[in-house]
C-alpha positions as CSV (number, residue, x, y, z in Angstrom):
1,M,89.7,121.1,73.9
2,T,89.9,117.6,72.5
3,A,93.4,116.5,71.6
4,A,94.0,115.5,68.0
5,K,94.0,111.7,67.4
6,V,96.9,111.7,65.0
7,Q,99.8,113.3,66.8
8,H,103.1,114.4,65.2
9,Y,106.5,113.9,66.8
10,V,108.0,116.1,64.1
11,P,106.0,119.4,63.8
12,Q,104.0,119.7,60.7
13,F,105.2,123.2,60.0
14,L,108.8,121.9,59.8
15,L,107.8,119.0,57.6
16,R,106.0,121.4,55.2
17,N,109.2,123.3,54.8
18,F,110.6,120.2,53.1
19,G,107.4,119.6,51.0
20,T,106.6,120.4,47.4
21,G,103.5,121.6,45.6
22,K,100.2,122.8,47.0
23,K,99.7,119.6,48.9
24,D,103.1,119.7,50.7
25,Q,104.2,116.4,49.4
26,V,107.4,115.2,51.1
27,F,109.8,112.6,49.8
28,V,110.2,110.0,52.6
29,F,113.0,107.5,52.8
30,E,112.5,104.5,55.1
31,K,115.8,103.4,56.5
32,A,114.9,99.8,57.2
33,T,113.8,99.1,53.6
34,G,115.3,101.8,51.5
35,K,111.9,102.5,50.0
36,I,110.7,106.0,49.1
37,F,107.1,107.3,49.2
38,T,105.6,110.8,48.9
39,P,102.8,111.4,51.3
40,N,101.4,114.8,52.5
41,A,103.2,116.3,55.4
42,K,100.2,115.8,57.7
43,N,100.5,112.0,57.2
44,I,104.1,111.4,58.2
45,A,106.2,111.5,61.4
46,S,103.0,110.9,63.4
47,E,101.1,108.1,65.2
48,S,97.7,107.6,66.6
49,R,97.5,108.8,70.2
50,F,101.2,109.0,70.5
51,Y,101.1,111.3,73.5
52,D,98.0,109.9,75.1
53,F,98.2,107.6,78.2
54,Q,96.6,106.9,81.5
55,I,97.8,107.6,85.1
56,D,95.7,106.0,87.8
57,E,92.9,105.3,85.3
58,Q,92.8,109.1,84.4
59,A,93.3,109.9,80.7
60,V,96.2,112.2,80.0
61,S,97.2,113.9,76.7
62,L,100.4,115.9,76.2
63,E,99.3,117.0,72.7
64,P,97.8,120.4,73.9
65,L,101.1,121.2,75.6
66,L,103.0,120.4,72.5
67,S,100.7,122.4,70.3
68,K,101.2,125.4,72.5
69,I,105.0,125.1,72.3
70,E,104.9,124.7,68.5
71,S,102.6,127.6,68.1
72,A,105.0,129.9,70.0
73,A,108.0,128.7,68.0
74,K,106.6,128.6,64.5
75,P,106.6,132.4,63.8
76,I,110.1,132.7,65.2
77,F,111.5,130.0,62.8
78,Q,109.6,131.7,59.9
79,A,111.1,135.1,60.8
80,I,114.5,133.6,60.7
81,L,113.8,132.1,57.2
82,D,112.2,135.3,56.0
83,T,115.0,137.7,57.1
84,D,117.8,135.1,56.5
85,S,119.3,136.3,59.8
86,L,119.5,135.7,63.5
87,V,119.7,139.5,64.2
88,A,116.1,139.8,65.4
89,L,116.4,136.7,67.7
90,D,116.2,138.5,71.0
91,T,116.3,137.0,74.5
92,N,112.6,136.2,74.6
93,A,112.7,134.5,71.1
94,R,115.7,132.4,72.1
95,A,113.9,131.3,75.2
96,V,110.9,130.2,73.2
97,L,113.1,128.2,70.9
98,A,115.1,126.8,73.8
99,D,111.9,125.4,75.2
100,F,111.0,124.0,71.8
101,F,114.3,122.3,71.4
102,S,114.1,120.9,74.9
103,V,110.8,119.2,74.1
104,Q,111.8,118.1,70.6
105,L,114.8,116.3,72.1
106,V,112.6,113.9,74.0
107,R,109.3,113.8,72.1
108,T,110.3,111.6,69.2
109,R,109.9,107.9,68.4
110,A,113.7,107.7,68.5
111,F,113.8,108.8,72.1
112,R,111.0,106.5,73.1
113,E,112.8,103.5,71.5
114,Q,116.0,104.4,73.4
115,W,114.1,104.5,76.7
116,A,112.3,101.2,75.9
117,A,115.6,99.5,75.2
118,F,117.3,100.7,78.4
119,P,116.1,97.8,80.7
120,R,117.2,95.2,78.1
121,I,120.6,96.9,77.8
122,L,121.1,97.1,81.5
123,R,120.0,93.5,82.0
124,G,122.4,92.3,79.4
125,H,125.2,94.4,81.0
126,L,124.6,92.7,84.4
127,E,124.4,89.3,82.9
128,A,127.7,89.8,81.0
129,R,129.3,90.6,84.3
130,G,127.9,87.5,85.9
131,E,125.5,89.3,88.1
132,R,122.2,87.5,88.7
133,V,118.9,89.3,88.9
134,E,116.9,87.6,91.6
135,P,113.3,86.6,90.5
136,G,110.7,88.8,92.3
137,S,113.3,91.4,93.4
138,Q,113.0,95.1,93.0
139,A,115.8,95.0,90.4
140,E,113.9,92.5,88.3
141,G,111.0,95.0,88.3
142,L,113.2,97.8,87.1
143,L,114.7,95.6,84.4
144,S,111.4,94.3,83.0
145,E,109.9,95.3,79.7
146,L,107.7,98.4,79.9
147,S,104.1,98.3,78.9
148,E,103.1,100.7,76.1
149,N,101.2,102.9,78.6
150,D,104.1,102.9,81.1
151,L,106.5,103.8,78.3
152,K,104.4,106.7,77.3
153,A,104.0,107.9,80.9
154,Q,107.7,107.7,81.7
155,T,108.8,109.5,78.5
156,G,106.0,111.9,79.0
157,T,107.5,112.9,82.3
158,F,110.7,113.7,80.5
159,L,108.7,115.8,78.0
160,V,106.9,117.8,80.6
161,N,110.1,118.5,82.6
162,A,112.2,119.1,79.5
163,P,112.1,123.0,79.4
164,R,113.0,123.3,83.0
165,S,115.8,120.7,82.7
166,F,117.3,121.5,79.3
167,A,116.3,125.0,78.1
168,V,119.2,126.8,79.8
169,H,121.7,124.5,78.1
170,F,120.3,125.4,74.6
171,S,120.1,129.1,75.5
172,T,123.8,129.3,76.5
173,K,125.1,127.9,73.3
174,I,126.4,130.1,70.5
175,W,123.8,130.1,67.8
176,G,124.5,130.3,64.0
177,L,122.6,130.1,60.8
178,A,123.9,127.5,58.4
179,A,123.3,128.0,54.7
180,T,123.5,125.8,51.6
181,S,121.9,125.8,48.2
182,K,119.1,123.8,46.5
183,R,121.7,122.0,44.5
184,D,123.2,120.6,47.7
185,P,120.4,120.6,50.2
186,F,119.9,119.6,53.8
187,I,117.7,116.7,54.7
188,L,115.5,116.2,57.7
189,G,115.3,113.2,60.0
190,D,112.6,112.0,62.3
191,H,114.8,113.0,65.3
192,P,115.9,116.4,63.9
193,L,118.0,117.6,66.8
194,A,121.3,115.9,65.9
195,M,124.6,116.2,67.8
196,Q,128.2,115.5,67.4
197,N,131.4,116.1,69.4
198,M,134.9,115.9,68.0
199,H,136.4,115.7,71.5
200,D,137.2,112.2,72.7
201,L,136.2,112.1,76.3
202,S,136.6,108.4,76.9
203,P,135.6,106.6,79.0
204,R,132.8,109.1,79.5
205,G,130.3,109.9,76.8
206,N,130.7,113.1,74.8
207,L,127.1,113.8,73.5
208,G,125.6,115.5,76.5
209,L,124.1,119.0,76.3
210,T,126.6,120.3,78.7
211,T,129.6,118.4,77.4
212,P,132.6,120.5,76.3
213,G,132.7,120.6,72.5
214,I,129.1,119.6,71.8
215,E,127.6,120.7,68.4
216,I,123.9,120.7,67.9
217,Y,122.2,120.9,64.5
218,F,118.6,121.5,63.5
219,P,117.4,121.7,59.8
220,M,114.7,124.4,59.2
221,S,114.5,124.0,55.4
222,P,116.4,122.4,52.6
223,V,118.7,125.5,52.5
224,R,118.9,126.8,56.1
225,A,119.6,125.2,59.5
226,L,120.3,126.3,63.0
227,V,123.7,125.6,64.6
228,L,124.1,125.6,68.3
229,W,127.8,125.3,69.4
230,C,129.5,124.9,72.8
231,P,130.9,128.4,73.5
232,T,134.4,126.9,73.6
233,L,134.2,126.1,69.9
234,A,132.9,129.6,69.0
235,N,135.4,131.3,71.2
236,A,138.2,129.4,69.4
237,V,136.8,130.8,66.1
238,F,136.7,134.3,67.6
239,S,140.2,134.0,69.0
240,G,141.6,132.7,65.7
241,A,140.0,135.4,63.7
242,D,141.4,138.1,66.0
243,K,144.9,136.6,65.7
244,L,144.5,136.6,61.9
245,R,143.7,140.3,61.8
246,R,146.8,141.1,63.8
247,M,149.1,139.0,61.6
248,P,151.0,140.6,58.7
249,P,149.6,139.5,55.3
250,W,152.7,137.6,54.3
251,M,152.5,135.5,57.5
252,V,148.8,134.7,56.9
253,K,149.6,133.7,53.3
254,D,152.5,131.4,54.3
255,R,151.1,129.8,57.5
256,I,147.3,129.8,57.4
257,E,145.1,127.5,55.2
258,H,141.8,129.1,54.1
259,P,142.0,132.2,56.3
260,E,139.0,133.7,54.6
261,E,136.8,130.9,55.9
262,I,137.8,131.6,59.5
263,L,137.0,135.3,59.0
264,T,133.7,134.5,57.3
265,L,132.7,132.1,60.1
266,D,133.7,134.7,62.7
267,A,131.6,137.4,61.1
268,A,128.6,135.2,60.6
269,L,128.6,133.9,64.2
270,R,129.0,137.5,65.6
271,G,126.5,139.0,63.2
272,G,123.9,136.3,62.9
273,T,124.3,136.2,59.1
274,P,124.4,132.9,57.1
275,I,127.4,130.6,57.4
276,P,128.1,129.4,53.9
277,Y,128.4,125.6,53.9
278,R,130.7,123.8,51.6
279,S,129.7,120.4,50.2
280,K,131.7,118.5,52.9
281,N,129.8,120.5,55.6
282,V,126.4,119.6,54.1
283,E,127.5,115.9,53.9
284,N,128.5,115.9,57.6
285,F,125.2,117.7,58.5
286,N,123.1,115.2,56.6
287,S,125.0,112.2,57.9
288,L,124.0,113.2,61.4
289,Q,120.3,113.3,60.4
290,V,120.8,109.8,59.1
291,A,122.5,108.5,62.2
292,W,120.1,110.1,64.7
293,S,116.8,109.2,63.0
294,E,114.8,106.2,64.0
295,R,112.9,105.3,60.8
296,Y,112.5,108.1,58.3
297,L,114.3,110.8,56.5
298,F,112.5,113.6,54.7
299,A,113.4,115.9,51.7
300,D,111.8,117.8,48.9
301,A,113.2,115.3,46.3
302,D,115.2,112.1,46.3
303,H,118.3,113.4,48.1
304,F,119.1,110.2,49.8
305,D,122.2,108.9,48.1
306,L,124.3,109.5,51.2
307,A,121.7,107.7,53.3
308,R,121.9,104.7,51.0
309,T,125.7,104.6,51.2
310,M,125.7,104.9,55.0
311,L,123.1,102.2,55.5
312,R,124.8,99.9,53.1
313,E,128.2,100.3,54.8
314,H,126.7,100.4,58.4
315,P,123.5,98.4,58.6
316,G,123.2,99.1,62.3
317,L,122.1,102.7,61.3
318,K,118.8,101.3,60.0
319,K,117.5,102.1,63.5
320,G,118.2,105.0,65.7
321,P,121.0,105.2,68.4
322,R,120.7,103.3,71.6
323,M,122.3,103.8,75.0
324,Q,125.5,101.9,75.6
325,M,127.1,100.7,78.8
326,N,130.8,99.9,79.2
């Protein structure tokens, strides 16, 4: 089977969930310029031959592999949206989505730009420490700019190995279904798997898949998203809710702020039912989509005021995150 020439790094079925009308028009916000345009979902988050490259003069395309993974995941996402629940998400379905998330993590333009920047960042780090890279040395070769083909091949290796390397770390998270309204919708970034961690683990980083306290968010539509939490976070919710149930009502009233939210979150995580998001939760969710995206944000209308504010106050967010070395 011949691979498609135009290849998406955000699946079309996901983009269509943020589209409007029969032609699935999507509002697209370009971070670098602040401009908005409204193309069809099939014409965005894609590039010509994005997953095509050569190894030893042999043509390779990863598009068929990605199409297979998307085809397996699409009906599961749709079932979640149709039932508004994670109850039917059995072990096999979770495994399929874990493979999908593993690949999505490393298939985007944002990840490719991060990998392309790594030699420059490492070279700058060495030079800042006064370490000289000898011309013609192996180190110089490792620190040189990658050709487009080599960049595709190297990131393609990550992509092929991603399910084996990462899927177990998605599967072992506690999954939840975040819910908002059309009046206060989620947006979608061009690197939709966004993470945060409230734990300060300095001097180590805190955004690894296995890092204690990691939170992973994935928008499925303007009103529903998947939440994947480190078990330590969910267990804290479960423990807190259990303690609340054992406390006398007067003590709960005097000592606990918003106890009903803890109990609601506990029930939703245990039962796979929607977690009602308040406006502050939606703002945090959308801020992560802004921060993790490389170039574009997507929505079913102009819901980009938060993005405009963030980019005005933090111009460095006009491109995606880059690796840092201390």
